[in-house]
C-alpha positions as CSV (number, residue, x, y, z in Angstrom):
1,X,78.6,79.3,59.8
2,X,76.0,79.5,62.6
3,X,75.4,75.6,62.3
4,X,79.1,75.2,62.8
5,X,79.2,77.6,65.8
6,X,76.3,75.9,67.4
7,X,78.0,72.5,66.9
8,X,81.1,73.8,68.6
9,X,79.2,74.9,71.5
10,X,77.3,71.9,72.0
11,X,80.5,69.6,71.5
12,X,82.8,71.7,73.6
13,X,83.7,69.5,76.6
14,X,82.6,70.8,80.1
15,X,84.9,69.3,82.5
16,X,83.6,67.7,85.8
17,X,84.9,69.3,88.8
18,X,87.0,67.0,91.2
19,X,86.3,69.0,94.3
20,X,83.3,68.7,96.5
21,X,80.5,71.2,95.8
22,X,80.9,74.3,98.1
23,X,78.6,76.8,96.2
24,X,75.8,78.9,97.8
25,X,77.3,78.3,101.3
26,X,78.4,82.0,101.7
27,X,82.0,81.3,101.4
28,X,82.6,82.7,97.9
29,X,85.1,85.4,97.4
30,X,83.3,88.8,98.0
31,X,85.0,90.0,94.8
32,X,83.1,87.1,93.1
33,X,79.7,87.9,94.4
34,X,77.5,87.0,91.4
35,X,76.8,83.5,92.4
36,X,73.4,83.0,90.9
37,X,70.5,80.9,91.9
38,X,68.6,78.6,89.7
39,X,65.5,80.2,87.9
40,X,62.6,80.3,90.4
41,X,64.6,79.1,93.4
42,X,62.9,81.5,95.8
43,X,59.4,81.1,94.4
44,X,59.9,77.4,94.2
45,X,60.6,77.3,97.9
46,X,57.0,78.8,98.3
47,X,54.3,76.4,97.8
48,X,53.5,75.5,94.0
49,X,50.2,74.0,95.1
50,X,47.1,76.1,94.0
51,X,44.4,76.7,96.6
52,X,42.0,78.7,94.2
53,X,41.8,80.0,90.7
54,X,39.3,82.6,89.3
55,X,38.8,84.8,86.3
56,X,37.3,88.0,87.3
57,X,35.4,89.2,84.0
58,X,36.3,92.8,84.3
59,X,40.0,92.4,84.8
60,X,41.2,90.5,81.9
61,X,43.2,88.5,84.5
62,X,43.6,84.9,86.0
63,X,44.0,85.3,89.8
64,X,45.8,82.3,91.3
65,X,45.9,81.8,95.1
66,X,48.7,79.6,96.4
67,X,48.7,77.3,99.2
68,X,51.1,79.4,101.1
69,X,48.5,82.4,100.9
70,X,50.3,84.3,98.3
71,X,48.6,85.5,95.1
72,X,49.7,85.8,91.5
73,X,47.8,87.4,88.7
74,X,48.2,86.6,85.1
75,X,47.0,88.7,82.1
76,X,44.7,86.6,79.8
77,X,46.4,87.9,76.7
78,X,49.9,86.5,78.2
79,X,48.3,83.2,79.0
80,X,46.8,82.8,75.5
81,X,49.9,83.9,73.8
82,X,51.9,81.2,75.9
83,X,49.6,78.3,75.5
84,X,51.6,75.1,75.6
85,X,49.5,72.7,73.6
86,X,51.0,71.3,70.4
87,X,48.9,73.3,68.2
88,X,50.3,76.6,69.8
89,X,53.8,75.5,70.8
90,X,56.6,73.3,69.3
91,X,57.9,71.6,72.2
92,X,60.9,70.1,70.5
93,X,62.1,73.4,69.4
94,X,60.7,75.4,72.5
95,X,59.2,77.8,70.1
96,X,55.8,79.3,69.7
97,X,53.7,78.3,66.8
98,X,50.8,80.7,67.5
99,X,50.7,83.5,64.9
100,X,50.6,86.9,66.6
101,X,47.8,88.1,64.1
102,X,45.7,85.4,65.6
103,X,46.1,86.9,69.1
104,X,43.2,89.0,70.5
105,X,44.8,91.3,73.0
106,X,41.5,91.9,74.7
107,X,40.8,88.3,75.2
108,X,39.1,87.0,78.4
109,X,38.7,83.5,79.7
110,X,35.4,81.9,79.1
111,X,36.0,79.2,81.8
112,X,38.8,78.3,84.4
113,X,39.2,75.2,86.3
114,X,41.6,73.7,88.7
115,X,42.9,69.9,88.4
116,X,44.4,68.2,91.4
117,X,45.6,71.6,92.7
118,X,48.7,71.3,90.4
119,X,47.3,72.5,86.9
120,X,44.9,75.0,85.7
121,X,42.6,74.7,82.5
122,X,41.5,77.8,80.7
123,X,38.8,77.5,77.9
124,X,38.9,80.6,75.6
125,X,35.8,82.1,73.7
126,X,36.7,80.1,70.6
127,X,36.7,76.9,72.7
128,X,40.3,76.4,72.5
129,X,41.8,75.0,75.8
130,X,45.0,75.9,77.3
131,X,46.6,74.0,80.3
132,X,49.3,75.2,82.7
133,X,51.3,73.6,85.4
134,X,51.4,75.2,88.7
135,X,55.3,75.0,88.8
136,X,55.4,76.6,85.3
137,X,53.1,79.4,86.5
138,X,55.0,80.0,89.8
139,X,58.1,80.5,88.0
140,X,56.6,83.3,85.6
141,X,54.8,85.2,88.3
142,X,54.6,88.9,87.5
143,X,55.3,90.0,91.2
144,X,58.5,92.2,91.7
145,X,60.2,89.4,93.7
146,X,59.7,87.0,90.9
147,X,60.7,89.3,88.3
148,X,63.8,90.3,90.3
149,X,64.7,86.6,90.4
150,X,64.3,86.3,86.7
151,X,66.7,89.2,86.2
152,X,69.2,87.4,88.3
153,X,68.7,84.3,86.3
154,X,69.6,86.3,83.3
155,X,72.7,87.5,85.0
156,X,71.3,91.2,85.1
157,X,71.9,92.3,88.7
158,X,73.5,95.5,89.3
159,X,77.3,95.8,88.5
160,X,80.0,96.1,91.2
161,X,81.5,99.3,90.5
162,X,85.2,100.1,91.4
163,X,88.0,102.6,91.2
164,X,91.6,102.8,92.2
165,X,90.7,100.6,95.1
166,X,89.9,97.6,93.1
167,X,91.0,94.4,94.7
168,X,91.6,92.7,91.3
169,X,90.0,89.3,91.3
170,X,92.6,86.5,90.5
171,X,92.1,83.0,89.8
172,X,94.5,80.0,88.5
173,X,94.2,79.6,84.9
174,X,94.5,75.7,85.1
175,X,91.6,75.6,87.6
176,X,89.2,77.6,85.4
177,X,90.2,75.2,82.4
178,X,89.4,72.0,84.2
179,X,87.1,72.7,87.1
180,X,83.5,73.6,86.5
181,X,83.0,75.5,89.6
182,X,86.0,77.5,89.1
183,X,85.0,78.4,85.6
184,X,81.5,79.2,86.7
185,X,83.1,81.6,89.3
186,X,85.4,83.2,86.8
187,X,82.4,84.0,84.4
188,X,80.2,85.3,87.1
189,X,82.9,87.5,88.4
190,X,83.8,88.7,84.9
191,X,80.0,89.6,84.4
192,X,79.6,91.6,87.6
193,X,83.0,93.1,88.3
194,X,84.1,93.3,84.5
195,X,87.6,92.1,85.2
196,X,89.4,88.8,86.3
197,X,93.1,88.1,86.1
198,X,94.1,84.5,85.5
199,X,97.5,83.3,86.6
200,X,99.9,80.6,85.8
201,X,99.3,80.0,82.1
202,X,102.2,79.0,80.0
203,X,104.3,82.0,78.6
204,X,103.7,80.9,75.1
205,X,101.3,81.5,72.2
206,X,98.3,79.2,72.0
207,X,97.0,79.6,75.6
208,X,94.1,81.9,74.5
209,X,92.9,79.2,71.9
210,X,92.6,76.8,74.8
211,X,90.6,79.5,76.8
212,X,88.4,80.2,73.7
213,X,87.7,76.3,73.6
214,X,86.8,76.4,77.2
215,X,83.9,79.0,76.6
216,X,83.0,77.8,73.2
217,X,85.0,79.7,70.4
218,X,86.9,83.0,70.0
219,X,85.7,85.8,67.7
220,X,87.4,86.2,64.4
221,X,88.3,89.6,63.5
222,X,90.4,91.2,60.7
223,X,93.4,90.6,62.9
224,X,92.7,86.9,63.0
225,X,91.4,84.6,66.0
226,X,94.5,86.0,68.1
227,X,96.8,88.8,67.4
228,X,100.2,89.7,68.9
229,X,100.8,93.0,70.7
230,X,104.5,93.8,69.9
231,X,106.2,97.0,68.7
232,X,106.5,96.8,64.9
233,X,108.1,99.0,62.2
234,X,105.3,100.9,60.3
235,X,102.8,99.8,63.0
236,X,99.2,99.7,61.7
237,X,97.9,100.0,65.1
238,X,99.0,102.3,67.8
239,X,99.1,99.3,70.2
240,X,102.0,98.1,68.1
241,X,104.2,100.8,69.2
242,X,106.1,101.4,72.5
243,X,104.2,104.7,73.3
244,X,101.7,105.3,75.9
245,X,98.1,104.1,75.1
246,X,95.2,106.2,76.5
247,X,92.2,104.5,77.9
248,X,90.1,103.0,75.2
249,X,87.7,100.3,74.2
250,X,88.6,98.0,71.2
251,X,86.8,98.1,68.0
252,X,84.3,100.8,68.5
253,X,84.2,101.0,64.6
254,X,82.1,98.0,64.6
255,X,78.3,98.1,65.1
256,X,78.7,95.1,67.5
257,X,82.2,95.5,69.2
258,X,83.6,92.5,70.9
259,X,82.2,91.9,74.2
260,X,85.2,90.3,76.1
261,X,89.0,90.8,75.6
262,X,91.7,88.5,76.6
263,X,95.3,89.8,76.9
264,X,98.0,87.0,77.6
265,X,101.4,88.2,78.8
266,X,104.1,86.2,77.1
267,X,107.0,88.6,77.7
268,X,107.3,91.6,79.8
269,X,109.6,94.7,79.7
270,X,111.7,95.3,82.9
271,X,110.8,99.2,82.9
272,X,107.4,100.6,81.9
273,X,104.6,98.8,80.1
274,X,102.3,98.9,83.2
275,X,98.7,98.3,82.3
276,X,95.9,100.6,83.4
277,X,92.1,99.9,83.6
278,X,89.0,102.0,84.6
279,X,85.5,101.0,85.2
280,X,83.7,102.9,82.3
281,X,80.3,102.4,83.8
282,X,81.3,103.8,87.2
283,X,82.8,106.8,85.4
284,X,79.8,107.4,83.2
285,X,77.5,107.3,86.4
286,X,79.7,109.8,88.0
287,X,79.4,112.2,84.9
288,X,75.7,111.8,84.8
289,X,75.7,112.9,88.5
290,X,78.0,115.8,88.0
291,X,76.9,117.1,84.6
292,X,73.8,115.5,83.2
293,X,74.0,117.8,80.1
294,X,77.5,116.3,79.3
295,X,76.1,112.8,79.8
296,X,73.2,113.5,77.5
297,X,75.5,114.9,74.7
298,X,77.8,111.7,74.9
299,X,74.9,109.4,75.0
300,X,73.1,111.0,71.9
301,X,75.8,112.2,69.8
302,X,77.1,109.7,67.0
303,X,81.0,109.8,66.6
304,X,82.7,108.3,63.5
305,X,85.3,105.8,63.7
306,X,87.8,104.4,61.2
307,X,90.0,101.4,61.0
308,X,92.5,100.8,58.3
309,X,92.4,96.9,58.7
310,X,95.7,94.8,58.6
311,X,98.7,94.6,56.4
312,X,97.3,91.8,54.2
313,X,93.7,93.0,54.0
314,X,93.3,96.1,51.9
315,X,90.1,97.2,53.7
316,X,89.0,100.2,55.7
317,X,86.1,100.3,58.0
318,X,84.0,103.2,59.2
319,X,81.2,103.4,61.8
320,X,79.2,105.7,64.0
321,X,78.9,105.0,67.6
322,X,77.8,107.0,70.7
323,X,80.4,107.3,73.3
324,X,78.0,106.2,75.9
325,X,75.4,103.7,74.9
326,X,72.5,103.6,77.4
327,X,69.9,100.9,78.2
328,X,66.0,101.3,78.8
329,X,66.8,102.9,82.2
330,X,69.2,105.5,80.7
331,X,72.1,103.7,82.3
332,X,75.4,103.1,80.6
333,X,75.3,99.8,78.8
334,X,78.4,100.0,76.6
335,X,81.3,102.6,76.3
336,X,82.6,103.2,72.7
337,X,85.7,105.2,73.1
338,X,89.0,105.0,71.2
339,X,90.7,108.4,70.8
340,X,93.3,106.9,68.4
341,X,90.7,105.8,65.7
342,X,88.1,108.6,66.1
343,X,87.7,110.0,62.8
344,X,88.2,113.5,61.5
345,X,84.6,113.7,60.4
346,X,82.2,114.8,63.0
347,X,78.6,114.8,61.7
348,X,76.9,117.2,63.8
349,X,75.8,121.0,63.5
350,X,78.6,123.5,63.8
351,X,77.2,124.9,67.0
352,X,77.1,121.6,68.8
353,X,80.9,120.8,68.2
354,X,82.4,122.8,71.1
355,X,79.8,121.6,73.6
356,X,80.6,118.0,72.4
357,X,84.3,118.4,72.9
358,X,83.7,119.9,76.3
359,X,81.5,116.9,77.3
360,X,84.2,114.5,76.1
361,X,87.0,116.3,77.8
362,X,85.1,116.1,81.2
363,X,84.5,112.3,80.6
364,X,88.2,111.7,79.7
365,X,89.3,113.8,82.8
366,X,87.2,111.6,85.0
367,X,88.6,108.4,83.3
368,X,92.2,109.5,84.1
369,X,91.6,110.7,87.7
370,X,93.6,109.0,90.3
371,X,90.4,108.1,92.1
372,X,89.1,105.9,89.2
373,X,92.0,104.2,87.4
374,X,93.7,101.0,88.5
375,X,97.3,100.3,87.4
376,X,99.0,96.9,87.6
377,X,101.8,95.0,85.7
378,X,101.3,91.8,83.9
379,X,103.8,88.9,84.5
380,X,104.6,86.3,82.0
381,X,101.7,83.7,82.3
382,X,99.1,86.2,83.4
383,X,95.9,86.5,81.2
384,X,93.7,89.5,81.9
385,X,90.1,88.9,80.9
386,X,87.7,91.9,81.0
387,X,84.5,93.2,79.6
388,X,85.4,95.3,76.6
389,X,82.0,97.1,76.6
390,X,82.7,98.4,80.1
391,X,86.4,98.4,81.2
392,X,88.6,101.0,79.2
393,X,92.1,99.9,79.2
394,X,95.6,101.4,78.5
395,X,99.3,101.2,78.9
396,X,102.3,103.0,80.0
397,X,105.1,103.6,77.5
398,X,108.2,101.3,77.6
399,X,111.7,101.3,75.9
400,X,112.2,99.2,72.9
401,X,115.5,97.3,72.4
402,X,117.2,95.2,69.7
403,X,115.0,92.3,70.6
404,X,111.3,91.9,71.5
405,X,111.0,93.3,75.1
406,X,107.3,93.2,75.4
407,X,104.9,90.5,74.0
408,X,101.1,90.1,74.6
409,X,98.7,87.9,72.8
410,X,95.3,89.0,72.4
411,X,91.8,87.6,71.5
412,X,88.2,88.4,71.7
413,X,84.9,86.6,72.5
414,X,81.3,87.7,72.2
415,X,79.2,88.1,75.3
416,X,76.5,85.8,73.7
417,X,79.1,82.9,73.6
418,X,80.3,83.7,77.0
419,X,76.8,83.9,78.5
420,X,75.9,80.5,76.9
421,X,78.7,78.9,78.5
422,X,77.9,80.5,81.8
423,X,74.3,79.3,81.8
424,X,75.5,75.8,80.8
425,X,78.1,75.7,83.6
426,X,75.7,76.9,86.2
427,X,73.2,74.3,85.2
428,X,75.8,71.6,85.5
429,X,77.2,72.9,88.8
430,X,74.0,73.8,90.6
431,X,72.1,70.8,89.7
432,X,75.0,68.5,91.1
433,X,74.1,66.4,94.0
C-alpha cells in the first residue's frame, strides 16, 4: 500500500504556473502570510566561507568562525553522528548507516583542519575521518536565528489566530488546480490560518477527487474516499439529518484523525443550513489563560469515543482521546471533540467526573461565544478546506422537503500528504528563475 501511495505522490503532476513569479515581493495577501523561505536563506546570505576552525579540548565542541565575523558551535557527538562518508551515510537513500551503539556521546576531535576555507576535516580518536562542507554546516547552525529558520522551513511558525472577525481567505478553485503559485499560497494559508474557501468549482460530485489528485491522494475511511452529506432516513450519522450540528472535529474516535477536511457544496437550501467554524487553538489558549485548571483537565483526561461505522460495514470503533492534545510547549496541537460520538463510558475516578464536566462546559461556552465563532453560508461550487485538528465546524438546522434541499460532498486528507505536496510546490516555485 505504501509503495503505491509513494508512487502516486511522485507521479502526480505538478502543473507549471503560466504567470510571472510574484513571490516574496511583499504583495501577498495578508490573510496568506505563510510564504516560506527556502531552508537557510537567511544564513545563506551570510558568508559561508570559513575563516577559522578550532576544537577546544574541554568543550566537546568544534568552533567555526565565518568570514562575516559570526561564529557557530557544533557538538562533537552531533558531528560524528552525522558523518557524511560512505561508511556512515547512504547518500542514495539520504539515510544514516552509522549504528547508534557505535556512537560515543563523550567523543572529542583528535584533529581538525580547514580546506580552501570551504570544508573542514575532522579526525576522530579511532582515526576515522569526517568531512563537512561549509554550506552544509551553515544551514545547520545551532544559533537561535538558524533554528528559527529551520522551524519556518518545516512550516512550524506561530499560527494566525482568529475569531468572529475572520476575513475568510478565498481563492478560485481552477487557479489552485493549475497554477503552482496559487496552490502553494492555498496550502501555506491553510497551514497558518486553518481554513481557506475555494470558489468556482463545478456543482457536481467528483471535484474533491480532482482536488485530492492535486495534493497527492485522499484519505480512505469507512465512509469511502468521499461521502455525501444529505438528510437520510435512519441516518447513521447526525450530519445526515436536518438538525443543528454543534461544533466538533471529525473522527476523534481514531488514534490519528484526518488532518484536513474538504466540504464541497453541490446544492444549498434556501433557508437555514449556515456553516459555522471556530479556531479551536485560539479558544484553547483563552481557556488556558482564564482557567489553567480546566485546561489541565481537558489536556490530561482521556475521553472515550464510539463510531458505528456505515450501513454496509458491520463495524464499531472505540478509542480514547484527550479533548486538547498539547505539544512539547504545552500548547494546543490538536482538538478532539465531537459531542455526538462521545461515549457513555468515562474512565476516570468518580470524584473527577464533575470537574471534568465543568471544564468541558467552560470550553464549550467559549467555542460558542459570539466573540469566537464565524458564520457563513456555502454556495453551490464552494469548497471549504480546513484543518480538522484545529478548526471545529458546525451547521445551523434547515427544513427538509420532498426533494434533496442540501447536498455537500466531503473528503479527508492527511497532513503528511498535504505537507509533502506543500514542500514540493515550494521547491518548484521558489527555485524558478
